[in-house]
mmJSON file of the N, C-alpha and C atoms, coordinates in Angstrom:
{"data_MODEL":{"atom_site":{
"group_PDB":["ATOM","ATOM","ATOM","ATOM","ATOM","ATOM","ATOM","ATOM","ATOM","ATOM","ATOM","ATOM","ATOM","ATOM","ATOM","ATOM","ATOM","ATOM","ATOM","ATOM","ATOM","ATOM","ATOM","ATOM","ATOM","ATOM","ATOM","ATOM","ATOM","ATOM","ATOM","ATOM","ATOM","ATOM","ATOM","ATOM","ATOM","ATOM","ATOM","ATOM","ATOM","ATOM","ATOM","ATOM","ATOM","ATOM","ATOM","ATOM","ATOM","ATOM","ATOM","ATOM","ATOM","ATOM","ATOM","ATOM","ATOM","ATOM","ATOM","ATOM","ATOM","ATOM","ATOM","ATOM","ATOM","ATOM","ATOM","ATOM","ATOM","ATOM","ATOM","ATOM","ATOM","ATOM","ATOM","ATOM","ATOM","ATOM","ATOM","ATOM","ATOM","ATOM","ATOM","ATOM","ATOM","ATOM","ATOM","ATOM","ATOM","ATOM","ATOM","ATOM","ATOM","ATOM","ATOM","ATOM","ATOM","ATOM","ATOM","ATOM","ATOM","ATOM","ATOM","ATOM","ATOM","ATOM","ATOM","ATOM","ATOM","ATOM","ATOM","ATOM","ATOM","ATOM","ATOM","ATOM","ATOM","ATOM","ATOM","ATOM","ATOM","ATOM","ATOM","ATOM","ATOM","ATOM","ATOM","ATOM","ATOM","ATOM","ATOM","ATOM","ATOM","ATOM","ATOM","ATOM","ATOM","ATOM","ATOM","ATOM","ATOM","ATOM","ATOM","ATOM","ATOM","ATOM","ATOM","ATOM","ATOM","ATOM","ATOM","ATOM","ATOM","ATOM","ATOM","ATOM","ATOM","ATOM","ATOM","ATOM","ATOM","ATOM","ATOM","ATOM","ATOM","ATOM","ATOM","ATOM","ATOM","ATOM","ATOM","ATOM","ATOM","ATOM","ATOM","ATOM","ATOM","ATOM","ATOM","ATOM","ATOM","ATOM","ATOM","ATOM","ATOM","ATOM","ATOM","ATOM","ATOM","ATOM","ATOM","ATOM","ATOM","ATOM","ATOM","ATOM","ATOM","ATOM","ATOM","ATOM","ATOM","ATOM","ATOM","ATOM","ATOM","ATOM","ATOM","ATOM","ATOM","ATOM","ATOM","ATOM","ATOM","ATOM","ATOM","ATOM","ATOM","ATOM","ATOM","ATOM","ATOM","ATOM"],
"id":[1,2,3,4,5,6,7,8,9,10,11,12,13,14,15,16,17,18,19,20,21,22,23,24,25,26,27,28,29,30,31,32,33,34,35,36,37,38,39,40,41,42,43,44,45,46,47,48,49,50,51,52,53,54,55,56,57,58,59,60,61,62,63,64,65,66,67,68,69,70,71,72,73,74,75,76,77,78,79,80,81,82,83,84,85,86,87,88,89,90,91,92,93,94,95,96,97,98,99,100,101,102,103,104,105,106,107,108,109,110,111,112,113,114,115,116,117,118,119,120,121,122,123,124,125,126,127,128,129,130,131,132,133,134,135,136,137,138,139,140,141,142,143,144,145,146,147,148,149,150,151,152,153,154,155,156,157,158,159,160,161,162,163,164,165,166,167,168,169,170,171,172,173,174,175,176,177,178,179,180,181,182,183,184,185,186,187,188,189,190,191,192,193,194,195,196,197,198,199,200,201,202,203,204,205,206,207,208,209,210,211,212,213,214,215,216,217,218,219,220,221,222],
"type_symbol":["N","C","C","N","C","C","N","C","C","N","C","C","N","C","C","N","C","C","N","C","C","N","C","C","N","C","C","N","C","C","N","C","C","N","C","C","N","C","C","N","C","C","N","C","C","N","C","C","N","C","C","N","C","C","N","C","C","N","C","C","N","C","C","N","C","C","N","C","C","N","C","C","N","C","C","N","C","C","N","C","C","N","C","C","N","C","C","N","C","C","N","C","C","N","C","C","N","C","C","N","C","C","N","C","C","N","C","C","N","C","C","N","C","C","N","C","C","N","C","C","N","C","C","N","C","C","N","C","C","N","C","C","N","C","C","N","C","C","N","C","C","N","C","C","N","C","C","N","C","C","N","C","C","N","C","C","N","C","C","N","C","C","N","C","C","N","C","C","N","C","C","N","C","C","N","C","C","N","C","C","N","C","C","N","C","C","N","C","C","N","C","C","N","C","C","N","C","C","N","C","C","N","C","C","N","C","C","N","C","C","N","C","C","N","C","C","N","C","C","N","C","C"],
"label_atom_id":["N","CA","C","N","CA","C","N","CA","C","N","CA","C","N","CA","C","N","CA","C","N","CA","C","N","CA","C","N","CA","C","N","CA","C","N","CA","C","N","CA","C","N","CA","C","N","CA","C","N","CA","C","N","CA","C","N","CA","C","N","CA","C","N","CA","C","N","CA","C","N","CA","C","N","CA","C","N","CA","C","N","CA","C","N","CA","C","N","CA","C","N","CA","C","N","CA","C","N","CA","C","N","CA","C","N","CA","C","N","CA","C","N","CA","C","N","CA","C","N","CA","C","N","CA","C","N","CA","C","N","CA","C","N","CA","C","N","CA","C","N","CA","C","N","CA","C","N","CA","C","N","CA","C","N","CA","C","N","CA","C","N","CA","C","N","CA","C","N","CA","C","N","CA","C","N","CA","C","N","CA","C","N","CA","C","N","CA","C","N","CA","C","N","CA","C","N","CA","C","N","CA","C","N","CA","C","N","CA","C","N","CA","C","N","CA","C","N","CA","C","N","CA","C","N","CA","C","N","CA","C","N","CA","C","N","CA","C","N","CA","C","N","CA","C","N","CA","C","N","CA","C","N","CA","C","N","CA","C"],
"label_alt_id":[null,null,null,null,null,null,null,null,null,null,null,null,null,null,null,null,null,null,null,null,null,null,null,null,null,null,null,null,null,null,null,null,null,null,null,null,null,null,null,null,null,null,null,null,null,null,null,null,null,null,null,null,null,null,null,null,null,null,null,null,null,null,null,null,null,null,null,null,null,null,null,null,null,null,null,null,null,null,null,null,null,null,null,null,null,null,null,null,null,null,null,null,null,null,null,null,null,null,null,null,null,null,null,null,null,null,null,null,null,null,null,null,null,null,null,null,null,null,null,null,null,null,null,null,null,null,null,null,null,null,null,null,null,null,null,null,null,null,null,null,null,null,null,null,null,null,null,null,null,null,null,null,null,null,null,null,null,null,null,null,null,null,null,null,null,null,null,null,null,null,null,null,null,null,null,null,null,null,null,null,null,null,null,null,null,null,null,null,null,null,null,null,null,null,null,null,null,null,null,null,null,null,null,null,null,null,null,null,null,null,null,null,null,null,null,null,null,null,null,null,null,null],
"label_comp_id":["MET","MET","MET","PRO","PRO","PRO","ILE","ILE","ILE","GLY","GLY","GLY","TYR","TYR","TYR","ASP","ASP","ASP","ASP","ASP","ASP","GLY","GLY","GLY","ARG","ARG","ARG","GLY","GLY","GLY","THR","THR","THR","ILE","ILE","ILE","VAL","VAL","VAL","LEU","LEU","LEU","ALA","ALA","ALA","VAL","VAL","VAL","SER","SER","SER","GLY","GLY","GLY","PRO","PRO","PRO","LYS","LYS","LYS","PHE","PHE","PHE","GLY","GLY","GLY","GLN","GLN","GLN","VAL","VAL","VAL","TRP","TRP","TRP","PHE","PHE","PHE","VAL","VAL","VAL","ASP","ASP","ASP","GLY","GLY","GLY","VAL","VAL","VAL","ASP","ASP","ASP","PRO","PRO","PRO","ARG","ARG","ARG","PRO","PRO","PRO","GLU","GLU","GLU","GLY","GLY","GLY","SER","SER","SER","ASN","ASN","ASN","PRO","PRO","PRO","ARG","ARG","ARG","VAL","VAL","VAL","GLU","GLU","GLU","TRP","TRP","TRP","PHE","PHE","PHE","ASP","ASP","ASP","ARG","ARG","ARG","ARG","ARG","ARG","ASP","ASP","ASP","VAL","VAL","VAL","SER","SER","SER","LYS","LYS","LYS","LEU","LEU","LEU","ALA","ALA","ALA","ASN","ASN","ASN","THR","THR","THR","PHE","PHE","PHE","ARG","ARG","ARG","GLU","GLU","GLU","PHE","PHE","PHE","MET","MET","MET","ASP","ASP","ASP","GLY","GLY","GLY","LEU","LEU","LEU","LYS","LYS","LYS","PRO","PRO","PRO","LEU","LEU","LEU","ASP","ASP","ASP","ALA","ALA","ALA","VAL","VAL","VAL","LYS","LYS","LYS","ASN","ASN","ASN","THR","THR","THR","LYS","LYS","LYS","PRO","PRO","PRO"],
"label_asym_id":["A","A","A","A","A","A","A","A","A","A","A","A","A","A","A","A","A","A","A","A","A","A","A","A","A","A","A","A","A","A","A","A","A","A","A","A","A","A","A","A","A","A","A","A","A","A","A","A","A","A","A","A","A","A","A","A","A","A","A","A","A","A","A","A","A","A","A","A","A","A","A","A","A","A","A","A","A","A","A","A","A","A","A","A","A","A","A","A","A","A","A","A","A","A","A","A","A","A","A","A","A","A","A","A","A","A","A","A","A","A","A","A","A","A","A","A","A","A","A","A","A","A","A","A","A","A","A","A","A","A","A","A","A","A","A","A","A","A","A","A","A","A","A","A","A","A","A","A","A","A","A","A","A","A","A","A","A","A","A","A","A","A","A","A","A","A","A","A","A","A","A","A","A","A","A","A","A","A","A","A","A","A","A","A","A","A","A","A","A","A","A","A","A","A","A","A","A","A","A","A","A","A","A","A","A","A","A","A","A","A","A","A","A","A","A","A","A","A","A","A","A","A"],
"label_entity_id":["1","1","1","1","1","1","1","1","1","1","1","1","1","1","1","1","1","1","1","1","1","1","1","1","1","1","1","1","1","1","1","1","1","1","1","1","1","1","1","1","1","1","1","1","1","1","1","1","1","1","1","1","1","1","1","1","1","1","1","1","1","1","1","1","1","1","1","1","1","1","1","1","1","1","1","1","1","1","1","1","1","1","1","1","1","1","1","1","1","1","1","1","1","1","1","1","1","1","1","1","1","1","1","1","1","1","1","1","1","1","1","1","1","1","1","1","1","1","1","1","1","1","1","1","1","1","1","1","1","1","1","1","1","1","1","1","1","1","1","1","1","1","1","1","1","1","1","1","1","1","1","1","1","1","1","1","1","1","1","1","1","1","1","1","1","1","1","1","1","1","1","1","1","1","1","1","1","1","1","1","1","1","1","1","1","1","1","1","1","1","1","1","1","1","1","1","1","1","1","1","1","1","1","1","1","1","1","1","1","1","1","1","1","1","1","1","1","1","1","1","1","1"],
"label_seq_id":[1,1,1,2,2,2,3,3,3,4,4,4,5,5,5,6,6,6,7,7,7,8,8,8,9,9,9,10,10,10,11,11,11,12,12,12,13,13,13,14,14,14,15,15,15,16,16,16,17,17,17,18,18,18,19,19,19,20,20,20,21,21,21,22,22,22,23,23,23,24,24,24,25,25,25,26,26,26,27,27,27,28,28,28,29,29,29,30,30,30,31,31,31,32,32,32,33,33,33,34,34,34,35,35,35,36,36,36,37,37,37,38,38,38,39,39,39,40,40,40,41,41,41,42,42,42,43,43,43,44,44,44,45,45,45,46,46,46,47,47,47,48,48,48,49,49,49,50,50,50,51,51,51,52,52,52,53,53,53,54,54,54,55,55,55,56,56,56,57,57,57,58,58,58,59,59,59,60,60,60,61,61,61,62,62,62,63,63,63,64,64,64,65,65,65,66,66,66,67,67,67,68,68,68,69,69,69,70,70,70,71,71,71,72,72,72,73,73,73,74,74,74],
"pdbx_PDB_ins_code":[null,null,null,null,null,null,null,null,null,null,null,null,null,null,null,null,null,null,null,null,null,null,null,null,null,null,null,null,null,null,null,null,null,null,null,null,null,null,null,null,null,null,null,null,null,null,null,null,null,null,null,null,null,null,null,null,null,null,null,null,null,null,null,null,null,null,null,null,null,null,null,null,null,null,null,null,null,null,null,null,null,null,null,null,null,null,null,null,null,null,null,null,null,null,null,null,null,null,null,null,null,null,null,null,null,null,null,null,null,null,null,null,null,null,null,null,null,null,null,null,null,null,null,null,null,null,null,null,null,null,null,null,null,null,null,null,null,null,null,null,null,null,null,null,null,null,null,null,null,null,null,null,null,null,null,null,null,null,null,null,null,null,null,null,null,null,null,null,null,null,null,null,null,null,null,null,null,null,null,null,null,null,null,null,null,null,null,null,null,null,null,null,null,null,null,null,null,null,null,null,null,null,null,null,null,null,null,null,null,null,null,null,null,null,null,null,null,null,null,null,null,null],
"Cartn_x":[9.887,9.658,8.718,9.293,7.952,7.451,6.197,5.783,4.717,4.246,3.438,3.095,2.485,2.114,0.858,0.073,-1.341,-1.414,-2.158,-1.784,-1.332,-1.693,-0.867,0.135,0.951,2.63,2.533,1.212,1.466,2.241,3.102,3.637,3.497,2.564,2.135,3.418,4.128,4.939,4.505,5.37,5.528,6.21,5.797,7.018,8.216,8.795,10.034,10.327,10.412,11.093,10.496,10.235,10.499,9.022,8.351,7.295,5.748,6.206,5.22,5.308,6.058,6.595,5.428,5.489,3.956,2.933,3.247,1.901,2.315,1.153,1.062,0.521,1.393,0.966,1.02,0.444,0.361,1.064,2.247,2.689,2.106,1.315,0.968,2.333,2.508,2.813,2.948,0.942,0.901,0.527,0.821,0.346,1.848,3.299,4.141,4.603,5.678,5.098,6.392,6.124,6.433,8.454,9.109,10.762,10.039,11.229,11.042,10.536,9.331,8.838,9.619,8.875,9.277,9.867,11.055,11.538,11.659,10.775,10.936,9.34,8.809,7.276,7.718,7.231,7.232,6.855,7.253,6.824,5.403,5.338,3.101,2.633,3.201,2.498,2.111,2.941,3.05,2.1,1.324,-0.098,0.145,1.276,1.07,1.348,1.089,0.891,-0.614,-0.879,-1.95,-1.378,-2.384,-2.009,-3.318,-2.792,-3.931,-3.915,-2.969,-4.145,-2.417,-3.445,-2.758,-0.943,-1.897,-1.031,-0.94,0.125,0.116,-0.829,-1.416,-2.428,-4.02,-3.855,-5.125,-5.692,-4.01,-3.736,-4.518,-4.416,-4.095,-5.239,-5.74,-7.488,-8.316,-7.452,-9.286,-9.13,-8.153,-8.103,-8.961,-9.193,-11.251,-10.658,-10.972,-10.858,-11.421,-10.762,-10.514,-12.493,-13.268,-14.324,-15.317,-14.915,-16.037,-15.776,-14.462,-14.346,-15.262,-15.315,-15.6,-17.438,-17.984,-19.563,-19.402,-18.869,-19.663,-19.603,-18.758,-18.782,-20.563,-20.692,-22.01,-22.496],
"Cartn_y":[2.302,1.431,0.91,-0.532,-1.772,-1.674,-1.503,-1.597,-2.733,-3.351,-4.574,-5.859,-6.824,-7.404,-7.681,-8.421,-8.97,-10.336,-11.491,-12.381,-12.879,-12.328,-12.283,-12.299,-11.827,-11.554,-9.562,-8.813,-7.891,-7.31,-5.436,-5.318,-3.754,-3.23,-2.127,-1.491,-0.231,0.46,1.727,2.713,4.198,4.912,5.911,7.031,7.791,7.262,8.431,9.259,9.922,10.704,11.518,12.025,12.599,13.292,13.539,14.427,13.502,12.045,11.495,10.966,11.887,11.647,11.512,10.167,10.182,9.316,8.947,8.42,6.78,6.211,5.049,3.72,3.139,2.815,1.107,0.492,-0.591,-0.892,-2.029,-3.086,-3.948,-4.252,-5.946,-6.533,-7.331,-8.774,-10.282,-9.385,-10.624,-10.145,-8.771,-8.741,-7.552,-7.951,-6.936,-5.976,-5.105,-4.865,-5.393,-5.412,-6.642,-6.147,-7.228,-6.946,-6.246,-5.362,-4.015,-3.193,-2.716,-1.509,-0.392,0.478,2.216,2.724,2.573,3.159,4.024,4.978,6.984,7.107,5.963,5.734,5.923,7.102,7.634,6.308,6.099,4.458,4.454,5.861,5.77,5.875,5.819,5.955,4.338,3.507,1.969,1.218,0.775,0.194,-1.064,-2.075,-2.34,-1.469,-0.223,0.222,1.506,1.81,2.168,2.684,3.632,4.549,4.288,4.125,3.61,4.75,5.712,6.824,7.701,9.298,9.788,10.045,9.403,9.996,8.319,8.048,6.541,6.976,8.278,8.421,7.651,8.709,7.876,6.709,5.827,4.232,3.605,3.999,3.518,3.202,4.829,4.601,4.748,4.129,3.154,1.389,1.031,-0.194,-0.873,-2.169,-2.637,-4.146,-4.778,-5.746,-7.193,-7.966,-9.372,-9.474,-10.125,-10.145,-8.536,-7.557,-6.368,-6.428,-6.892,-6.355,-7.787,-9.516,-9.749,-9.858,-9.199,-8.858,-8.216,-7.239,-5.92,-6.191,-7.428,-7.475,-8.359,-8.142,-8.752,-10.259],
"Cartn_z":[3.741,4.892,5.221,4.927,5.308,6.392,6.426,8.242,8.021,7.061,7.272,5.655,6.268,5.061,4.808,3.259,3.116,4.067,3.182,3.152,2.545,1.056,0.097,-0.352,-1.355,-1.411,-1.747,-0.887,-0.762,0.641,0.51,1.249,1.564,2.928,3.325,3.483,2.858,3.068,3.796,4.347,4.656,4.119,3.463,2.573,3.451,4.143,4.943,4.407,3.518,2.043,1.64,0.848,-0.808,-0.403,-1.523,-2.091,-1.591,-1.2,-0.352,0.786,1.792,3.112,3.726,4.461,6.085,5.378,4.195,3.395,3.265,3.307,3.049,1.919,1.511,0.52,0.346,-1.126,-0.761,-2.037,-1.788,-3.198,-3.477,-4.87,-4.657,-5.075,-3.986,-5.132,-5.805,-5.832,-6.468,-8.35,-8.108,-9.749,-10.197,-10.113,-9.653,-11.219,-11.108,-11.857,-13.261,-14.879,-14.993,-15.517,-15.772,-16.236,-17.567,-17.4,-19.096,-18.903,-17.45,-17.951,-18.024,-17.901,-18.614,-17.327,-17.244,-16.09,-15.047,-16.356,-15.906,-15.086,-14.988,-14.069,-12.354,-12.054,-10.89,-10.075,-8.777,-8.021,-7.358,-7.437,-6.755,-8.224,-9.269,-10.791,-11.247,-10.935,-11.25,-10.958,-11.764,-11.428,-10.38,-9.919,-8.649,-7.24,-7.117,-5.463,-6.509,-4.865,-4.472,-2.939,-2.768,-1.803,-0.959,0.478,1.101,2.643,2.584,3.675,3.229,3.425,3.562,4.97,5.816,7.378,7.804,8.721,9.617,9.972,10.543,12.009,10.794,10.219,9.219,8.383,8.68,8.294,9.578,10.692,11.926,12.184,12.39,12.397,11.745,10.653,9.512,9.699,10.613,11.153,11.674,11.405,11.872,12.608,13.226,13.715,12.178,12.256,11.204,11.004,12.006,12.205,11.393,11.795,11.556,9.842,9.518,8.129,7.276,7.671,7.066,7.17,8.38,8.484,7.854,7.006,6.505,4.921,4.496,2.605,2.564,1.452,1.035,1.06],
"occupancy":[1.0,1.0,1.0,1.0,1.0,1.0,1.0,1.0,1.0,1.0,1.0,1.0,1.0,1.0,1.0,1.0,1.0,1.0,1.0,1.0,1.0,1.0,1.0,1.0,1.0,1.0,1.0,1.0,1.0,1.0,1.0,1.0,1.0,1.0,1.0,1.0,1.0,1.0,1.0,1.0,1.0,1.0,1.0,1.0,1.0,1.0,1.0,1.0,1.0,1.0,1.0,1.0,1.0,1.0,1.0,1.0,1.0,1.0,1.0,1.0,1.0,1.0,1.0,1.0,1.0,1.0,1.0,1.0,1.0,1.0,1.0,1.0,1.0,1.0,1.0,1.0,1.0,1.0,1.0,1.0,1.0,1.0,1.0,1.0,1.0,1.0,1.0,1.0,1.0,1.0,1.0,1.0,1.0,1.0,1.0,1.0,1.0,1.0,1.0,1.0,1.0,1.0,1.0,1.0,1.0,1.0,1.0,1.0,1.0,1.0,1.0,1.0,1.0,1.0,1.0,1.0,1.0,1.0,1.0,1.0,1.0,1.0,1.0,1.0,1.0,1.0,1.0,1.0,1.0,1.0,1.0,1.0,1.0,1.0,1.0,1.0,1.0,1.0,1.0,1.0,1.0,1.0,1.0,1.0,1.0,1.0,1.0,1.0,1.0,1.0,1.0,1.0,1.0,1.0,1.0,1.0,1.0,1.0,1.0,1.0,1.0,1.0,1.0,1.0,1.0,1.0,1.0,1.0,1.0,1.0,1.0,1.0,1.0,1.0,1.0,1.0,1.0,1.0,1.0,1.0,1.0,1.0,1.0,1.0,1.0,1.0,1.0,1.0,1.0,1.0,1.0,1.0,1.0,1.0,1.0,1.0,1.0,1.0,1.0,1.0,1.0,1.0,1.0,1.0,1.0,1.0,1.0,1.0,1.0,1.0,1.0,1.0,1.0,1.0,1.0,1.0,1.0,1.0,1.0,1.0,1.0,1.0],
"B_iso_or_equiv":[0.0,0.0,0.0,0.0,0.0,0.0,0.0,0.0,0.0,0.0,0.0,0.0,0.0,0.0,0.0,0.0,0.0,0.0,0.0,0.0,0.0,0.0,0.0,0.0,0.0,0.0,0.0,0.0,0.0,0.0,0.0,0.0,0.0,0.0,0.0,0.0,0.0,0.0,0.0,0.0,0.0,0.0,0.0,0.0,0.0,0.0,0.0,0.0,0.0,0.0,0.0,0.0,0.0,0.0,0.0,0.0,0.0,0.0,0.0,0.0,0.0,0.0,0.0,0.0,0.0,0.0,0.0,0.0,0.0,0.0,0.0,0.0,0.0,0.0,0.0,0.0,0.0,0.0,0.0,0.0,0.0,0.0,0.0,0.0,0.0,0.0,0.0,0.0,0.0,0.0,0.0,0.0,0.0,0.0,0.0,0.0,0.0,0.0,0.0,0.0,0.0,0.0,0.0,0.0,0.0,0.0,0.0,0.0,0.0,0.0,0.0,0.0,0.0,0.0,0.0,0.0,0.0,0.0,0.0,0.0,0.0,0.0,0.0,0.0,0.0,0.0,0.0,0.0,0.0,0.0,0.0,0.0,0.0,0.0,0.0,0.0,0.0,0.0,0.0,0.0,0.0,0.0,0.0,0.0,0.0,0.0,0.0,0.0,0.0,0.0,0.0,0.0,0.0,0.0,0.0,0.0,0.0,0.0,0.0,0.0,0.0,0.0,0.0,0.0,0.0,0.0,0.0,0.0,0.0,0.0,0.0,0.0,0.0,0.0,0.0,0.0,0.0,0.0,0.0,0.0,0.0,0.0,0.0,0.0,0.0,0.0,0.0,0.0,0.0,0.0,0.0,0.0,0.0,0.0,0.0,0.0,0.0,0.0,0.0,0.0,0.0,0.0,0.0,0.0,0.0,0.0,0.0,0.0,0.0,0.0,0.0,0.0,0.0,0.0,0.0,0.0,0.0,0.0,0.0,0.0,0.0,0.0],
"pdbx_formal_charge":[null,null,null,null,null,null,null,null,null,null,null,null,null,null,null,null,null,null,null,null,null,null,null,null,null,null,null,null,null,null,null,null,null,null,null,null,null,null,null,null,null,null,null,null,null,null,null,null,null,null,null,null,null,null,null,null,null,null,null,null,null,null,null,null,null,null,null,null,null,null,null,null,null,null,null,null,null,null,null,null,null,null,null,null,null,null,null,null,null,null,null,null,null,null,null,null,null,null,null,null,null,null,null,null,null,null,null,null,null,null,null,null,null,null,null,null,null,null,null,null,null,null,null,null,null,null,null,null,null,null,null,null,null,null,null,null,null,null,null,null,null,null,null,null,null,null,null,null,null,null,null,null,null,null,null,null,null,null,null,null,null,null,null,null,null,null,null,null,null,null,null,null,null,null,null,null,null,null,null,null,null,null,null,null,null,null,null,null,null,null,null,null,null,null,null,null,null,null,null,null,null,null,null,null,null,null,null,null,null,null,null,null,null,null,null,null,null,null,null,null,null,null],
"auth_seq_id":[1,1,1,2,2,2,3,3,3,4,4,4,5,5,5,6,6,6,7,7,7,8,8,8,9,9,9,10,10,10,11,11,11,12,12,12,13,13,13,14,14,14,15,15,15,16,16,16,17,17,17,18,18,18,19,19,19,20,20,20,21,21,21,22,22,22,23,23,23,24,24,24,25,25,25,26,26,26,27,27,27,28,28,28,29,29,29,30,30,30,31,31,31,32,32,32,33,33,33,34,34,34,35,35,35,36,36,36,37,37,37,38,38,38,39,39,39,40,40,40,41,41,41,42,42,42,43,43,43,44,44,44,45,45,45,46,46,46,47,47,47,48,48,48,49,49,49,50,50,50,51,51,51,52,52,52,53,53,53,54,54,54,55,55,55,56,56,56,57,57,57,58,58,58,59,59,59,60,60,60,61,61,61,62,62,62,63,63,63,64,64,64,65,65,65,66,66,66,67,67,67,68,68,68,69,69,69,70,70,70,71,71,71,72,72,72,73,73,73,74,74,74],
"auth_comp_id":["MET","MET","MET","PRO","PRO","PRO","ILE","ILE","ILE","GLY","GLY","GLY","TYR","TYR","TYR","ASP","ASP","ASP","ASP","ASP","ASP","GLY","GLY","GLY","ARG","ARG","ARG","GLY","GLY","GLY","THR","THR","THR","ILE","ILE","ILE","VAL","VAL","VAL","LEU","LEU","LEU","ALA","ALA","ALA","VAL","VAL","VAL","SER","SER","SER","GLY","GLY","GLY","PRO","PRO","PRO","LYS","LYS","LYS","PHE","PHE","PHE","GLY","GLY","GLY","GLN","GLN","GLN","VAL","VAL","VAL","TRP","TRP","TRP","PHE","PHE","PHE","VAL","VAL","VAL","ASP","ASP","ASP","GLY","GLY","GLY","VAL","VAL","VAL","ASP","ASP","ASP","PRO","PRO","PRO","ARG","ARG","ARG","PRO","PRO","PRO","GLU","GLU","GLU","GLY","GLY","GLY","SER","SER","SER","ASN","ASN","ASN","PRO","PRO","PRO","ARG","ARG","ARG","VAL","VAL","VAL","GLU","GLU","GLU","TRP","TRP","TRP","PHE","PHE","PHE","ASP","ASP","ASP","ARG","ARG","ARG","ARG","ARG","ARG","ASP","ASP","ASP","VAL","VAL","VAL","SER","SER","SER","LYS","LYS","LYS","LEU","LEU","LEU","ALA","ALA","ALA","ASN","ASN","ASN","THR","THR","THR","PHE","PHE","PHE","ARG","ARG","ARG","GLU","GLU","GLU","PHE","PHE","PHE","MET","MET","MET","ASP","ASP","ASP","GLY","GLY","GLY","LEU","LEU","LEU","LYS","LYS","LYS","PRO","PRO","PRO","LEU","LEU","LEU","ASP","ASP","ASP","ALA","ALA","ALA","VAL","VAL","VAL","LYS","LYS","LYS","ASN","ASN","ASN","THR","THR","THR","LYS","LYS","LYS","PRO","PRO","PRO"],
"auth_asym_id":["A","A","A","A","A","A","A","A","A","A","A","A","A","A","A","A","A","A","A","A","A","A","A","A","A","A","A","A","A","A","A","A","A","A","A","A","A","A","A","A","A","A","A","A","A","A","A","A","A","A","A","A","A","A","A","A","A","A","A","A","A","A","A","A","A","A","A","A","A","A","A","A","A","A","A","A","A","A","A","A","A","A","A","A","A","A","A","A","A","A","A","A","A","A","A","A","A","A","A","A","A","A","A","A","A","A","A","A","A","A","A","A","A","A","A","A","A","A","A","A","A","A","A","A","A","A","A","A","A","A","A","A","A","A","A","A","A","A","A","A","A","A","A","A","A","A","A","A","A","A","A","A","A","A","A","A","A","A","A","A","A","A","A","A","A","A","A","A","A","A","A","A","A","A","A","A","A","A","A","A","A","A","A","A","A","A","A","A","A","A","A","A","A","A","A","A","A","A","A","A","A","A","A","A","A","A","A","A","A","A","A","A","A","A","A","A","A","A","A","A","A","A"],
"auth_atom_id":["N","CA","C","N","CA","C","N","CA","C","N","CA","C","N","CA","C","N","CA","C","N","CA","C","N","CA","C","N","CA","C","N","CA","C","N","CA","C","N","CA","C","N","CA","C","N","CA","C","N","CA","C","N","CA","C","N","CA","C","N","CA","C","N","CA","C","N","CA","C","N","CA","C","N","CA","C","N","CA","C","N","CA","C","N","CA","C","N","CA","C","N","CA","C","N","CA","C","N","CA","C","N","CA","C","N","CA","C","N","CA","C","N","CA","C","N","CA","C","N","CA","C","N","CA","C","N","CA","C","N","CA","C","N","CA","C","N","CA","C","N","CA","C","N","CA","C","N","CA","C","N","CA","C","N","CA","C","N","CA","C","N","CA","C","N","CA","C","N","CA","C","N","CA","C","N","CA","C","N","CA","C","N","CA","C","N","CA","C","N","CA","C","N","CA","C","N","CA","C","N","CA","C","N","CA","C","N","CA","C","N","CA","C","N","CA","C","N","CA","C","N","CA","C","N","CA","C","N","CA","C","N","CA","C","N","CA","C","N","CA","C","N","CA","C","N","CA","C","N","CA","C","N","CA","C","N","CA","C"],
"pdbx_PDB_model_num":[1,1,1,1,1,1,1,1,1,1,1,1,1,1,1,1,1,1,1,1,1,1,1,1,1,1,1,1,1,1,1,1,1,1,1,1,1,1,1,1,1,1,1,1,1,1,1,1,1,1,1,1,1,1,1,1,1,1,1,1,1,1,1,1,1,1,1,1,1,1,1,1,1,1,1,1,1,1,1,1,1,1,1,1,1,1,1,1,1,1,1,1,1,1,1,1,1,1,1,1,1,1,1,1,1,1,1,1,1,1,1,1,1,1,1,1,1,1,1,1,1,1,1,1,1,1,1,1,1,1,1,1,1,1,1,1,1,1,1,1,1,1,1,1,1,1,1,1,1,1,1,1,1,1,1,1,1,1,1,1,1,1,1,1,1,1,1,1,1,1,1,1,1,1,1,1,1,1,1,1,1,1,1,1,1,1,1,1,1,1,1,1,1,1,1,1,1,1,1,1,1,1,1,1,1,1,1,1,1,1,1,1,1,1,1,1,1,1,1,1,1,1]
}}}
């Protein structure tokens, strides 16, 4: 289930069923899965998908104001 978007074409999703239930994932819209890809690859093993947090609470606790993030980059 989509729960947010980045400033590009990526989507933040919450798994609402199955073995990844409750985990938060990022689906990259800039580097999408190519047409004709192996359909047997599980969605969470695709190169355009990465896990952000094990739980929604962990995801929310990890959020920081944008200014705090910008000030920590070298």
